[in-house]
N, C-alpha and C positions, 0 to 999 in steps of 0.2 A: 605673270606680268603685273607689276604694281604701278598704278598711275596716280600721280598726285594732282588733286584739284585745288588750285589756289582759291582761298576764300576772299571775296571782295567785301566791301562795306555794304554792298547790295544784299538785302535780306533773303532774297530768293534767287536761286541759281539752278541751271540745268546743263547737263552735258549728255551728248548722244554718242553711242559707240556701237560697233558690230562685234559679235562673237559667234564664230562658226556660221556666218551668213545670216544670223538673226540680228535684228535691230533692237536696241535698248535705249532707254532714257534713264538717267539718274538725276533726281530732282532733290535739291537741298532747300529747305524752307524753314522759316521761323514762325511759330504760332504760339501765342501766349507766353513768350519768353523762352520757349524750348526749341531745340533744333530737331527737325524731322528729315529722314531720308526715305525717298520712295523710288522704287525701281519699276519701270514699265517696259513691257515687251510688245513689239509690233508683230502681229500675225495677219497677213493680208493688209487690209486697210483699217484694222481695228487694233487699238492699244489696250492691253490688259495690265492691271496693276498686279505684280507678282510678289512684291514685298513692300512693307511700309513700317517704319519704326522710329521711335524717339531715340536720339543718340546724344 
């Protein structure tokens, strides 16, 4: 499944989703003029960063 995330003029955005009963956050943010994407996974009450990259 492909989901489109519309980009606002707001520099930082986040979307939450579930995949096979696991919770994830996808965070898009601008830093120093570059766009970065970070994926975090929730296990119990703790969020873990599982990927982060400039795009």
